[in-house]
C-alpha positions in Angstrom: 170.9 61.6 157.2 170.4 65.3 156.9 169.6 67.1 160.1 167.0 69.9 160.2 169.5 72.6 159.6 171.1 70.8 156.7 167.7 70.1 155.2 166.7 73.8 155.4 170.0 74.8 153.8 169.5 72.3 151.0 165.9 73.7 150.5 167.4 77.2 150.4 170.0 76.1 147.8 167.3 74.6 145.6 165.4 77.8 145.8 168.5 79.9 144.9 169.2 77.5 142.0 165.7 78.0 140.7 166.0 81.7 140.9 169.2 81.5 138.8 167.4 79.2 136.2 164.6 81.7 136.1 167.0 84.4 135.1 168.3 82.3 132.3 164.8 81.5 131.0 163.9 85.2 131.3 167.0 86.1 129.2 165.9 83.5 126.6 162.5 85.0 126.5 163.8 88.5 125.9 166.3 87.2 123.3 163.5 85.5 121.3 161.3 88.6 121.5 164.1 90.6 119.9 165.5 88.0 117.5 162.3 86.1 116.5 159.4 88.5 116.9 156.0 87.2 116.0 152.4 88.6 116.1 149.7 86.7 117.8 146.3 87.4 116.1 145.2 89.8 118.8 148.5 91.6 118.8 147.7 93.2 115.5 144.9 95.0 117.4 147.3 96.0 120.2 149.7 97.5 117.6 146.9 99.5 116.0 145.6 100.8 119.4 149.1 102.0 120.3 149.2 104.2 117.3 146.3 106.4 118.4 145.8 108.9 121.2 144.7 108.0 124.8 141.2 109.5 124.2 140.8 107.6 121.0 142.1 104.4 122.7 139.4 104.6 125.4 136.7 105.1 122.9 137.9 102.3 120.6 138.4 99.9 123.6 134.9 100.5 124.7 133.7 99.2 121.4 135.8 96.1 121.8 135.4 93.3 124.4 138.1 94.2 126.9 138.6 97.0 129.5 141.2 99.7 128.8 143.9 99.6 131.5 146.4 97.3 129.7 146.4 99.6 126.6 146.8 102.7 128.9 149.9 101.0 130.5 151.3 100.0 127.1 150.9 103.6 125.8 153.1 105.1 128.5 156.5 104.1 127.0 155.2 104.9 123.5 154.4 108.4 124.6 157.6 108.7 126.6 159.9 107.6 123.7 158.1 109.8 121.2 158.4 112.8 123.6 162.1 112.1 123.9 162.4 111.6 120.1 164.0 108.2 120.6 163.3 105.8 117.7 161.9 102.4 118.6 160.3 99.3 117.2 156.6 99.2 118.2 156.5 95.5 118.0 159.5 95.0 120.3 158.4 97.7 122.7 154.9 96.4 123.2 156.2 92.8 123.7 158.8 93.9 126.2 156.0 95.7 128.1 154.5 92.2 128.7 157.7 91.0 130.2 157.6 93.8 132.8 154.9 92.1 135.0 157.2 89.0 135.3 160.2 91.1 136.2 158.0 92.7 139.0 156.8 89.3 140.1 160.4 88.0 140.1 161.4 90.9 142.4 158.5 90.2 144.7 159.4 86.5 144.8 163.0 87.4 145.7 161.9 89.7 148.5 158.5 89.4 150.0 157.7 85.8 149.1 161.2 84.7 150.1 160.9 86.5 153.4 157.4 85.1 154.1 157.9 81.5 152.9 161.6 80.9 152.3 164.0 80.6 149.3 162.4 77.4 148.0 159.0 78.9 147.6 160.3 82.1 146.1 162.5 80.3 143.6 159.9 77.7 142.8 157.2 80.3 142.1 159.5 82.4 140.0 160.6 79.4 138.0 157.1 77.8 137.5 155.7 81.2 136.5 157.9 81.1 133.4 158.0 77.4 132.5 154.6 75.8 133.5 151.3 76.2 131.6 151.6 78.6 128.7 153.4 81.2 130.7 156.5 81.5 128.5 154.4 82.4 125.4 152.0 84.6 127.4 154.9 86.8 128.6 156.0 87.2 125.0 152.5 88.3 123.7 151.5 92.0 123.8 148.2 91.4 125.5 146.7 92.0 128.9 147.2 88.6 130.5 150.6 89.1 132.1 149.4 92.4 133.6 146.2 90.7 134.8 148.3 88.0 136.4 150.4 90.6 138.2 147.4 92.4 139.6 145.8 89.2 140.7 148.9 87.9 142.4 149.4 91.3 144.2 145.7 91.1 145.3 146.2 87.6 146.5 149.3 88.5 148.5 147.3 91.3 150.1 144.7 88.7 151.0 147.4 86.5 152.5 148.4 89.5 154.8 144.7 89.8 155.8 144.6 86.1 156.7 147.8 86.5 158.9 147.5 90.0 160.4 144.4 91.8 159.1 144.4 95.6 158.8 142.5 98.2 156.8 145.6 98.9 154.9 145.7 95.5 153.4 142.0 95.5 152.7 142.4 98.7 150.7 145.4 97.3 148.8 143.3 94.2 148.0 140.6 96.5 146.6 143.1 98.6 144.6 144.8 95.6 142.9 141.4 94.0 142.3 140.1 97.1 140.6 143.3 97.3 138.5 142.8 93.6 137.6 139.1 94.2 136.7 140.1 97.1 134.4 142.7 94.8 132.7 140.6 91.7 132.0 137.1 90.7 133.1 138.1 87.2 134.2 140.6 88.7 136.5 137.6 90.5 138.0 135.8 87.1 138.3 138.8 85.7 140.2 138.9 88.8 142.4 135.1 88.5 143.2 135.6 84.8 144.1 138.5 85.9 146.4 136.2 88.4 148.1 133.5 85.8 148.6 136.0 83.3 150.1 137.4 86.0 152.4 133.9 86.9 153.5 133.3 83.2 154.4 136.6 83.2 156.3 135.7 86.3 158.2 132.3 84.9 159.2 133.8 81.7 160.4 137.0 82.9 162.0 137.2 86.7 162.5 133.9 88.6 162.5 135.8 91.7 163.6 136.9 92.1 160.0 133.4 92.4 158.5 133.6 96.2 158.6 136.9 96.2 156.8 135.6 93.7 154.2 132.6 96.0 153.5 134.8 99.1 153.2 137.1 97.2 150.8 134.2 95.8 148.8 132.4 99.2 148.4 135.6 100.9 147.5 136.3 98.4 144.7 132.7 98.6 143.4 132.7 102.4 143.3 136.0 102.5 141.5 134.7 100.2 138.8 131.3 101.9 138.4 132.5 104.4 135.7 133.1 101.5 133.3 129.9 99.6 134.0 128.0 101.2 131.2 130.6 100.2 128.7 130.7 96.7 130.1 127.0 96.3 129.5 127.4 97.5 125.9 130.3 95.0 125.4 128.1 92.2 126.7 125.4 93.2 124.4 127.8 93.2 121.4 128.8 89.6 121.9 125.2 88.4 122.7 124.5 87.8 119.1 127.6 86.1 117.9 131.2 85.5 119.2 134.2 83.6 117.9 134.7 81.2 120.9 133.6 77.6 120.4 131.2 75.7 122.6 132.7 74.1 125.7 132.9 70.3 125.6 134.0 67.7 128.2 137.4 67.7 126.5 137.9 71.5 126.8 136.6 71.3 130.4 139.3 68.8 131.3 141.8 71.0 129.4 141.1 73.9 131.7 142.5 72.0 134.7 145.3 70.3 132.9 146.5 73.6 131.4 148.2 74.5 134.7 151.0 72.1 133.6 151.2 72.4 129.9 149.2 73.6 126.9 148.2 70.6 124.7 145.1 69.4 122.9 145.8 65.7 123.5 142.8 64.5 125.5 144.3 61.6 127.3 147.4 63.7 128.3 145.0 66.4 129.6 142.9 63.8 131.4 146.0 62.5 133.2 147.2 66.0 134.1 143.7 67.0 135.3 143.7 63.9 137.6 147.1 65.1 139.0 145.6 68.5 139.7 142.6 66.8 141.4 145.1 64.8 143.6 146.9 68.0 144.5 143.6 69.7 145.5 142.5 66.8 147.6 145.9 66.8 149.4 145.4 70.5 150.0 142.0 69.9 151.5 143.4 67.2 153.8 146.2 69.6 154.8 143.6 72.4 155.5 141.5 70.1 157.7 144.5 69.4 159.8 144.7 73.1 160.5 148.3 73.3 159.4 150.2 76.5 158.7 149.1 78.5 155.6 146.2 76.1 155.2 143.7 79.0 154.6 146.0 80.5 152.0 146.3 77.2 150.1 142.6 76.5 150.1 141.5 80.0 149.1 144.1 80.2 146.3 143.0 76.8 144.9 139.3 77.6 145.1 140.0 80.9 143.3 141.4 78.9 140.4 138.6 76.3 140.4 135.9 78.9 140.9 137.1 80.9 137.9 136.8 77.9 135.7 133.3 77.0 137.0 132.1 80.6 136.6 133.5 80.8 133.1 132.0 77.5 132.1 128.7 78.4 133.7 128.4 81.7 131.9 129.3 80.0 128.6 126.4 77.5 129.0 123.9 80.0 130.3 124.8 82.9 128.0 127.1 81.9 125.1 130.6 80.5 124.9 133.0 83.2 126.2 135.7 81.2 128.0 139.0 79.8 126.8 142.2 78.5 128.4 144.2 81.7 128.3 141.5 83.5 130.3 142.6 81.5 133.4 146.3 82.4 133.1 146.1 85.0 135.9 144.3 82.5 138.3 146.8 79.9 137.2 149.6 82.2 138.5 148.0 82.3 141.9 147.6 78.5 141.9 151.3 78.0 141.3 152.1 80.3 144.2 149.9 78.0 146.4 151.4 74.8 144.9 154.9 76.2 145.6 154.0 76.9 149.2 152.4 73.5 149.5 155.4 71.6 148.1 157.7 73.3 150.7 155.7 71.8 153.5 156.9 68.2 152.8 160.0 66.2 153.4 163.0 67.1 151.4 164.1 63.7 150.1 160.8 62.0 149.8 158.8 64.8 148.2 160.6 68.1 147.4 163.6 66.7 145.4 161.5 64.3 143.3 158.8 66.9 142.6 161.3 69.6 141.7 163.0 67.1 139.3 159.6 66.3 137.7 158.9 70.0 137.3 162.3 70.5 135.7 161.5 67.8 133.1 158.1 69.4 132.5 159.8 72.8 132.1 162.2 71.4 129.5 159.3 69.9 127.5 157.2 73.1 127.8 160.0 75.4 126.8 161.0 73.3 123.8 157.4 73.2 122.6 156.8 76.9 123.1 160.2 77.9 121.5 159.3 75.9 118.5 155.9 77.6 118.4 157.5 81.0 118.6 159.8 80.1 115.7 156.9 78.9 113.6 154.9 82.1 114.4 157.9 84.2 113.5 158.1 82.5 110.1 154.4 83.1 109.7 154.8 86.8 110.6 157.5 87.2 107.9 155.2 85.7 105.3 152.2 87.8 106.4 154.3 91.0 106.3 155.6 90.1 102.8 152.0 89.5 101.7 150.7 92.8 103.1 153.7 94.7 101.6 152.9 93.1 98.2 149.5 94.8 98.1 150.5 98.0 99.9 151.1 100.7 97.3 149.7 104.0 96.1 147.9 102.1 93.4 146.0 100.0 95.9 142.6 100.6 97.5 142.0 98.2 100.4 138.6 97.8 102.0 138.9 96.4 105.5 135.4 95.3 106.7 135.0 95.6 110.4 136.4 97.9 113.1 138.7 95.4 114.8 140.3 94.3 111.5 140.6 97.9 110.4 142.7 98.6 113.5 144.7 95.4 112.8 145.9 96.3 109.4 145.5 100.1 108.9 149.1 100.8 109.7 150.4 97.9 107.7 148.8 99.3 104.6 149.9 102.9 105.1 150.7 103.5 101.4 147.3 102.4 100.2 143.9 104.1 100.2 142.2 102.3 103.1 138.4 102.2 103.7 136.8 101.0 107.0 134.1 99.1 105.2 131.8 99.3 102.2 128.2 99.9 101.3 126.1 99.0 98.3 124.2 101.8 96.6 124.1 104.1 99.6 127.1 105.9 101.1 127.4 105.7 104.9 129.6 107.8 107.2 131.3 106.2 110.1 130.3 107.5 113.5 133.4 106.2 115.4 135.7 108.9 116.8 139.2 107.8 116.0 141.9 109.3 113.8 141.1 106.6 111.3 137.5 107.7 110.9 137.6 111.4 110.1 135.0 113.6 108.5 135.4 112.1 105.0 133.4 109.2 103.8 135.1 106.1 105.1 133.0 103.4 103.4 133.7 102.3 99.9 130.6 102.9 97.8 129.7 100.2 95.4 129.6 100.6 92.4 130.4 104.4 92.3 133.9 104.1 93.8 135.0 101.5 91.3 134.7 104.1 88.6 136.5 106.6 90.8 139.4 104.2 91.3 139.3 102.5 87.8 143.1 102.8 87.5 143.8 101.2 90.9 143.5 97.7 92.2 140.8 97.2 94.8 141.1 94.6 97.6 138.7 93.4 100.2 139.7 92.0 103.6 137.2 90.5 106.0 137.2 88.0 108.8 136.9 84.3 108.0 133.4 83.1 108.5 131.7 86.5 108.1 128.9 86.9 105.8 129.7 89.0 102.8 127.4 90.4 100.1 128.7 92.0 96.9 126.8 93.4 93.9 126.3 91.0 91.1 128.7 92.9 88.8 131.5 92.6 91.4 133.6 89.3 91.5 136.2 88.4 94.1 139.3 86.2 93.9 141.1 85.1 97.0 144.8 86.2 97.0 145.9 85.5 100.6 145.1 85.2 104.3 146.6 86.8 107.4 145.6 85.0 110.6 141.8 84.7 110.4 141.4 87.4 107.8 141.0 86.6 104.1 142.1 89.0 101.4 140.3 89.2 98.0 141.0 91.1 94.8 137.7 92.7 93.5 136.9 93.1 89.9 134.1 95.4 88.7 132.4 94.2 85.5 130.1 97.2 85.1 
């Protein structure tokens, strides 16, 4: 039998091994980003945003549905490399910027989390944060989710310090990271608000001396977010009429909980995994009621994850569907930190070793699936780029109907004459302040401009499912599709 010291050393060795495996997986991720780049549908927008100025980015982001901090962070290396006159691939750079949050979390796992909870917890957290759920793919996508995850984890770690040794310093750090998260993604803000509510309940029940610090932290956070409130309300109003997210069903509700392990649409697999999550949560509740070490941390982290889902589902039913699986990726990161801590509390042979083996098997399956998905998306990107290049020429006029799609494809069609929309019979001038929408007319006027460009080929790109009205003397023939955008060749018969 292993004695206590041997058991602790074996736990440490497992943790160290998981750190080493994490480095290999991280290397694989970076290799795929460089060798098999792909563009997720929203990354087209990211790429367009990174080609404009900071002021224009803020203005354009305000007209979208996300806050601006991620884009501001991603613009920093773009500005720096341009200032240094160092050539770079925009696609590779913006994707590598999404790996940076994981590198920071890895360093935190190797230092702070290891110091607080041991090698096993640090290594397990670093490993699961790449191989569980859809993390591997998320860290390869140039969007705000990895940065939102980082800020939420940092905020949660500040909350952990408050639960152990409360001080105003950690309350202020919690507010700072929560504000950063709120400026990164709104559902990170939801998770942070839930964290504040849970901390308030903890303070009332166990440490009323911290009410003042809780209020200072809360007010500080609110005041920092106030400048964006006006734009938030405008964004809410913009999606009140229509939005692309489907209604939430019982199947998708189950998938939210199952997604902590893997991303699949198979209902019975999701149901089984959701039941596993429920069993883990019940075990955490039992552990908490026994007033064991770190019980408050485990319960609060788990409730943050569950609460984020319930709020997202509740808003979707009360307002309109606005919640999807990838919006809980940041809260899922916090949950895996809690699960890692929880696993470490059990017996080495009876629980830790079997659970780690199961997680390794899940990791292999997840990585194989996501690597295949990345390869498929890479092939799709190559085809999309070939198609866009086939219509991109000085003899082409491309009408891209809609601000978001305009930003998506403007730079891909740089040799063409590009319009940001069209109007029938009455010319309109765009009021948007970006380098794309300058003082000239930016809408293609039908039918006048057909005569103006009678020696050129006119194309129309618009989002699938959008209503489109053309004059009777204009016909359209579909020639291709890029993600959810259809491309048509227009013919004027007048």
